[in-house]
N, CA, C and O atoms as CSV, one atom per row, in Angstrom:
chain,resi,resn,atom,element,x,y,z
A,1,MET,N,N,60.083,92.473,118.944
A,1,MET,CA,C,60.923,92.162,120.073
A,1,MET,C,C,61.601,93.447,120.558
A,1,MET,O,O,62.313,94.091,119.788
A,2,PRO,N,N,61.392,93.825,121.809
A,2,PRO,CA,C,61.983,95.074,122.303
A,2,PRO,C,C,63.492,94.961,122.475
A,2,PRO,O,O,64.030,93.897,122.780
A,3,ILE,N,N,64.146,96.080,122.270
A,3,ILE,CA,C,65.594,96.140,122.471
A,3,ILE,C,C,65.845,96.552,123.907
A,3,ILE,O,O,65.317,97.564,124.367
A,4,ILE,N,N,66.636,95.783,124.609
A,4,ILE,CA,C,66.926,96.051,126.014
A,4,ILE,C,C,68.408,96.415,126.131
A,4,ILE,O,O,69.287,95.657,125.721
A,5,PHE,N,N,68.656,97.591,126.699
A,5,PHE,CA,C,70.021,98.042,126.920
A,5,PHE,C,C,70.359,97.899,128.393
A,5,PHE,O,O,69.585,98.301,129.262
A,6,SER,N,N,71.498,97.334,128.660
A,6,SER,CA,C,71.975,97.362,130.037
A,6,SER,C,C,72.633,98.718,130.272
A,6,SER,O,O,72.907,99.460,129.328
A,7,LYS,N,N,72.879,99.028,131.529
A,7,LYS,CA,C,73.474,100.318,131.863
A,7,LYS,C,C,74.858,100.460,131.231
A,7,LYS,O,O,75.194,101.529,130.722
A,8,SER,N,N,75.653,99.413,131.256
A,8,SER,CA,C,77.006,99.499,130.706
A,8,SER,C,C,76.989,99.631,129.187
A,8,SER,O,O,77.825,100.341,128.628
A,9,SER,N,N,76.060,98.968,128.508
A,9,SER,CA,C,76.011,99.095,127.054
A,9,SER,C,C,75.515,100.475,126.652
A,9,SER,O,O,75.949,101.011,125.632
A,10,PHE,N,N,74.612,101.062,127.437
A,10,PHE,CA,C,74.133,102.409,127.158
A,10,PHE,C,C,75.264,103.416,127.322
A,10,PHE,O,O,75.436,104.303,126.486
A,11,ILE,N,N,76.034,103.279,128.398
A,11,ILE,CA,C,77.154,104.199,128.640
A,11,ILE,C,C,78.209,104.049,127.556
A,11,ILE,O,O,78.747,105.052,127.086
A,12,SER,N,N,78.518,102.825,127.148
A,12,SER,CA,C,79.513,102.632,126.096
A,12,SER,C,C,79.007,103.178,124.769
A,12,SER,O,O,79.800,103.651,123.954
A,13,CYS,N,N,77.706,103.120,124.542
A,13,CYS,CA,C,77.122,103.696,123.334
A,13,CYS,C,C,77.267,105.213,123.354
A,13,CYS,O,O,77.613,105.813,122.337
A,14,ILE,N,N,77.010,105.834,124.490
A,14,ILE,CA,C,77.130,107.289,124.623
A,14,ILE,C,C,78.591,107.722,124.478
A,14,ILE,O,O,78.879,108.721,123.820
A,15,VAL,N,N,79.513,106.972,125.090
A,15,VAL,CA,C,80.934,107.326,125.029
A,15,VAL,C,C,81.442,107.252,123.598
A,15,VAL,O,O,82.325,108.020,123.215
A,16,GLY,N,N,80.892,106.334,122.798
A,16,GLY,CA,C,81.329,106.177,121.418
A,16,GLY,C,C,80.837,107.260,120.480
A,16,GLY,O,O,81.296,107.337,119.341
A,17,LEU,N,N,79.920,108.095,120.925
A,17,LEU,CA,C,79.393,109.157,120.071
A,17,LEU,C,C,80.395,110.297,119.937
A,17,LEU,O,O,81.238,110.503,120.810
A,18,LYS,N,N,80.293,111.023,118.850
A,18,LYS,CA,C,81.103,112.223,118.667
A,18,LYS,C,C,80.546,113.326,119.558
A,18,LYS,O,O,79.413,113.241,120.032
A,19,ASP,N,N,81.353,114.362,119.782
A,19,ASP,CA,C,80.954,115.436,120.692
A,19,ASP,C,C,79.673,116.124,120.249
A,19,ASP,O,O,78.814,116.423,121.079
A,20,ILE,N,N,79.532,116.379,118.953
A,20,ILE,CA,C,78.323,117.062,118.497
A,20,ILE,C,C,77.104,116.168,118.685
A,20,ILE,O,O,76.005,116.662,118.938
A,21,GLN,N,N,77.290,114.858,118.564
A,21,GLN,CA,C,76.177,113.938,118.782
A,21,GLN,C,C,75.801,113.886,120.254
A,21,GLN,O,O,74.622,113.776,120.590
A,22,LYS,N,N,76.795,113.964,121.137
A,22,LYS,CA,C,76.508,113.988,122.574
A,22,LYS,C,C,75.730,115.242,122.948
A,22,LYS,O,O,74.766,115.181,123.711
A,23,GLY,N,N,76.154,116.373,122.407
A,23,GLY,CA,C,75.456,117.619,122.697
A,23,GLY,C,C,74.028,117.608,122.177
A,23,GLY,O,O,73.115,118.104,122.836
A,24,THR,N,N,73.842,117.045,121.002
A,24,THR,CA,C,72.507,116.981,120.429
A,24,THR,C,C,71.624,116.026,121.213
A,24,THR,O,O,70.448,116.311,121.437
A,25,LEU,N,N,72.181,114.893,121.635
A,25,LEU,CA,C,71.422,113.926,122.426
A,25,LEU,C,C,71.019,114.524,123.769
A,25,LEU,O,O,69.868,114.401,124.190
A,26,LEU,N,N,71.964,115.171,124.438
A,26,LEU,CA,C,71.652,115.813,125.712
A,26,LEU,C,C,70.658,116.951,125.516
A,26,LEU,O,O,69.761,117.144,126.336
A,27,GLY,N,N,70.816,117.702,124.433
A,27,GLY,CA,C,69.884,118.780,124.143
A,27,GLY,C,C,68.464,118.282,123.926
A,27,GLY,O,O,67.508,118.883,124.414
A,28,ALA,N,N,68.329,117.189,123.197
A,28,ALA,CA,C,67.000,116.614,122.965
A,28,ALA,C,C,66.391,116.101,124.269
A,28,ALA,O,O,65.189,116.245,124.496
A,29,PHE,N,N,67.216,115.505,125.119
A,29,PHE,CA,C,66.742,115.003,126.410
A,29,PHE,C,C,66.246,116.152,127.290
A,29,PHE,O,O,65.175,116.060,127.889
A,30,LEU,N,N,67.022,117.226,127.366
A,30,LEU,CA,C,66.634,118.372,128.190
A,30,LEU,C,C,65.448,119.116,127.596
A,30,LEU,O,O,64.590,119.609,128.329
A,31,LEU,N,N,65.397,119.199,126.283
A,31,LEU,CA,C,64.312,119.919,125.629
A,31,LEU,C,C,62.966,119.239,125.858
A,31,LEU,O,O,61.922,119.891,125.847
A,32,ALA,N,N,63.000,117.933,126.064
A,32,ALA,CA,C,61.760,117.210,126.346
A,32,ALA,C,C,61.230,117.537,127.735
A,32,ALA,O,O,60.056,117.295,128.016
A,33,ARG,N,N,62.065,118.079,128.605
A,33,ARG,CA,C,61.669,118.350,129.981
A,33,ARG,C,C,61.591,119.828,130.342
A,33,ARG,O,O,61.083,120.178,131.407
A,34,ILE,N,N,62.090,120.698,129.467
A,34,ILE,CA,C,62.136,122.138,129.743
A,34,ILE,C,C,61.422,122.866,128.601
A,34,ILE,O,O,61.427,122.405,127.460
A,35,ALA,N,N,60.812,124.002,128.923
A,35,ALA,CA,C,60.153,124.809,127.889
A,35,ALA,C,C,61.170,125.234,126.827
A,35,ALA,O,O,62.317,125.553,127.142
A,36,GLU,N,N,60.736,125.234,125.577
A,36,GLU,CA,C,61.646,125.475,124.453
A,36,GLU,C,C,62.337,126.827,124.516
A,36,GLU,O,O,63.551,126.915,124.333
A,37,ILE,N,N,61.584,127.862,124.768
A,37,ILE,CA,C,62.157,129.206,124.746
A,37,ILE,C,C,63.140,129.407,125.903
A,37,ILE,O,O,64.166,130.066,125.738
A,38,LYS,N,N,62.829,128.845,127.067
A,38,LYS,CA,C,63.735,128.950,128.209
A,38,LYS,C,C,65.032,128.191,127.922
A,38,LYS,O,O,66.120,128.680,128.226
A,39,TYR,N,N,64.918,127.005,127.340
A,39,TYR,CA,C,66.088,126.195,127.000
A,39,TYR,C,C,66.961,126.930,125.982
A,39,TYR,O,O,68.183,126.970,126.126
A,40,PHE,N,N,66.340,127.508,124.961
A,40,PHE,CA,C,67.077,128.230,123.931
A,40,PHE,C,C,67.813,129.424,124.523
A,40,PHE,O,O,68.981,129.655,124.212
A,41,ARG,N,N,67.133,130.180,125.372
A,41,ARG,CA,C,67.758,131.362,125.985
A,41,ARG,C,C,68.957,130.983,126.849
A,41,ARG,O,O,69.996,131.643,126.800
A,42,VAL,N,N,68.814,129.930,127.634
A,42,VAL,CA,C,69.920,129.496,128.496
A,42,VAL,C,C,71.120,129.082,127.650
A,42,VAL,O,O,72.255,129.430,127.977
A,43,ASN,N,N,70.882,128.347,126.572
A,43,ASN,CA,C,71.986,127.916,125.716
A,43,ASN,C,C,72.660,129.087,125.018
A,43,ASN,O,O,73.887,129.121,124.916
A,44,ILE,N,N,71.879,130.046,124.538
A,44,ILE,CA,C,72.467,131.196,123.857
A,44,ILE,C,C,73.262,132.061,124.834
A,44,ILE,O,O,74.358,132.516,124.508
A,45,VAL,N,N,72.721,132.288,126.018
A,45,VAL,CA,C,73.448,133.088,127.023
A,45,VAL,C,C,74.751,132.382,127.420
A,45,VAL,O,O,75.793,133.028,127.532
A,46,ALA,N,N,74.699,131.080,127.629
A,46,ALA,CA,C,75.912,130.333,127.987
A,46,ALA,C,C,76.926,130.363,126.850
A,46,ALA,O,O,78.130,130.452,127.093
A,47,CYS,N,N,76.454,130.289,125.625
A,47,CYS,CA,C,77.347,130.337,124.466
A,47,CYS,C,C,78.007,131.714,124.348
A,47,CYS,O,O,79.208,131.805,124.096
A,48,ILE,N,N,77.239,132.770,124.527
A,48,ILE,CA,C,77.791,134.129,124.477
A,48,ILE,C,C,78.786,134.342,125.615
A,48,ILE,O,O,79.838,134.950,125.416
A,49,PHE,N,N,78.459,133.846,126.794
A,49,PHE,CA,C,79.374,133.959,127.927
A,49,PHE,C,C,80.696,133.234,127.638
A,49,PHE,O,O,81.768,133.756,127.943
A,50,SER,N,N,80.622,132.049,127.057
A,50,SER,CA,C,81.830,131.299,126.697
A,50,SER,C,C,82.645,132.046,125.642
A,50,SER,O,O,83.875,132.056,125.700
A,51,LEU,N,N,81.968,132.667,124.682
A,51,LEU,CA,C,82.672,133.436,123.660
A,51,LEU,C,C,83.367,134.656,124.248
A,51,LEU,O,O,84.482,134.990,123.849
A,52,LEU,N,N,82.714,135.320,125.194
A,52,LEU,CA,C,83.338,136.483,125.832
A,52,LEU,C,C,84.577,136.079,126.633
A,52,LEU,O,O,85.593,136.773,126.611
A,53,ILE,N,N,84.483,134.967,127.328
A,53,ILE,CA,C,85.659,134.471,128.053
A,53,ILE,C,C,86.768,134.145,127.068
A,53,ILE,O,O,87.935,134.443,127.321
A,54,LEU,N,N,86.407,133.531,125.942
A,54,LEU,CA,C,87.387,133.163,124.922
A,54,LEU,C,C,88.103,134.387,124.366
A,54,LEU,O,O,89.295,134.326,124.068
A,55,VAL,N,N,87.388,135.494,124.225
A,55,VAL,CA,C,87.979,136.710,123.664
A,55,VAL,C,C,88.943,137.374,124.639
A,55,VAL,O,O,89.992,137.871,124.226
A,56,PHE,N,N,88.605,137.390,125.920
A,56,PHE,CA,C,89.381,138.191,126.866
A,56,PHE,C,C,90.416,137.419,127.680
A,56,PHE,O,O,91.258,138.046,128.322
A,57,VAL,N,N,90.390,136.094,127.681
A,57,VAL,CA,C,91.341,135.314,128.480
A,57,VAL,C,C,92.429,134.766,127.562
A,57,VAL,O,O,92.141,134.299,126.460
A,58,LYS,N,N,93.666,134.824,128.014
A,58,LYS,CA,C,94.800,134.392,127.197
A,58,LYS,C,C,95.378,133.040,127.614
A,58,LYS,O,O,96.408,132.628,127.080
A,59,ASN,N,N,94.748,132.351,128.543
A,59,ASN,CA,C,95.215,131.041,129.005
A,59,ASN,C,C,94.790,129.965,127.999
A,59,ASN,O,O,93.625,129.910,127.604
A,60,ASP,N,N,95.742,129.104,127.581
A,60,ASP,CA,C,95.448,128.081,126.571
A,60,ASP,C,C,94.403,127.079,127.039
A,60,ASP,O,O,93.521,126.703,126.267
A,61,MET,N,N,94.487,126.644,128.284
A,61,MET,CA,C,93.544,125.652,128.794
A,61,MET,C,C,92.125,126.219,128.871
A,61,MET,O,O,91.156,125.537,128.534
A,62,VAL,N,N,92.015,127.448,129.310
A,62,VAL,CA,C,90.703,128.100,129.377
A,62,VAL,C,C,90.136,128.270,127.970
A,62,VAL,O,O,88.936,128.092,127.759
A,63,ASN,N,N,90.992,128.613,127.008
A,63,ASN,CA,C,90.537,128.752,125.628
A,63,ASN,C,C,89.999,127.431,125.083
A,63,ASN,O,O,88.963,127.410,124.418
A,64,LEU,N,N,90.688,126.341,125.358
A,64,LEU,CA,C,90.220,125.030,124.893
A,64,LEU,C,C,88.881,124.657,125.528
A,64,LEU,O,O,87.999,124.115,124.862
A,65,ILE,N,N,88.737,124.948,126.805
A,65,ILE,CA,C,87.468,124.665,127.485
A,65,ILE,C,C,86.350,125.515,126.888
A,65,ILE,O,O,85.238,125.023,126.691
A,66,CYS,N,N,86.630,126.778,126.601
A,66,CYS,CA,C,85.613,127.661,126.013
A,66,CYS,C,C,85.233,127.223,124.602
A,66,CYS,O,O,84.063,127.305,124.226
A,67,ILE,N,N,86.197,126.763,123.822
A,67,ILE,CA,C,85.891,126.262,122.482
A,67,ILE,C,C,84.980,125.040,122.577
A,67,ILE,O,O,84.024,124.912,121.811
A,68,GLY,N,N,85.274,124.152,123.510
A,68,GLY,CA,C,84.414,122.989,123.719
A,68,GLY,C,C,83.028,123.386,124.195
A,68,GLY,O,O,82.031,122.798,123.776
A,69,ALA,N,N,82.962,124.377,125.065
A,69,ALA,CA,C,81.666,124.837,125.571
A,69,ALA,C,C,80.831,125.475,124.462
A,69,ALA,O,O,79.625,125.242,124.381
A,70,VAL,N,N,81.460,126.271,123.617
A,70,VAL,CA,C,80.733,126.891,122.505
A,70,VAL,C,C,80.201,125.808,121.570
A,70,VAL,O,O,79.055,125.880,121.127
A,71,GLY,N,N,81.020,124.813,121.271
A,71,GLY,CA,C,80.567,123.706,120.427
A,71,GLY,C,C,79.422,122.949,121.058
A,71,GLY,O,O,78.471,122.571,120.373
A,72,PHE,N,N,79.503,122.722,122.359
A,72,PHE,CA,C,78.443,121.992,123.050
A,72,PHE,C,C,77.140,122.778,123.062
A,72,PHE,O,O,76.083,122.236,122.739
A,73,PHE,N,N,77.212,124.052,123.434
A,73,PHE,CA,C,75.995,124.856,123.506
A,73,PHE,C,C,75.385,125.084,122.120
A,73,PHE,O,O,74.162,125.109,121.978
A,74,ALA,N,N,76.225,125.248,121.107
A,74,ALA,CA,C,75.704,125.432,119.752
A,74,ALA,C,C,75.065,124.143,119.238
A,74,ALA,O,O,74.047,124.196,118.547
A,75,SER,N,N,75.641,122.993,119.560
A,75,SER,CA,C,75.060,121.735,119.088
A,75,SER,C,C,73.786,121.399,119.851
A,75,SER,O,O,72.935,120.676,119.334
A,76,SER,N,N,73.640,121.904,121.059
A,76,SER,CA,C,72.426,121.633,121.830
A,76,SER,C,C,71.231,122.406,121.295
A,76,SER,O,O,70.089,122.023,121.546
A,77,VAL,N,N,71.474,123.483,120.566
A,77,VAL,CA,C,70.389,124.319,120.059
A,77,VAL,C,C,69.742,123.692,118.823
A,77,VAL,O,O,68.581,123.968,118.522
A,78,LEU,N,N,70.479,122.863,118.121
A,78,LEU,CA,C,69.951,122.256,116.880
A,78,LEU,C,C,68.623,121.681,117.062
A,78,LEU,O,O,68.051,121.139,116.117
């Protein structure tokens, strides 16, 4: 018997995931549609860019966003 998800149950399932699980799920989805090496390079460059911003910017909100971005890009590479 196939499992059928409605749009709202799928969204609530995604919202209930932890951040690293969301990044991994999105990473797997994108990796199925993009060449592996190109996907890896984009994630590493974005992660390095976020780290550089984190090092040189002293704003608390920007730092929190960069920490989240580094976590997201690193979890997408898994």
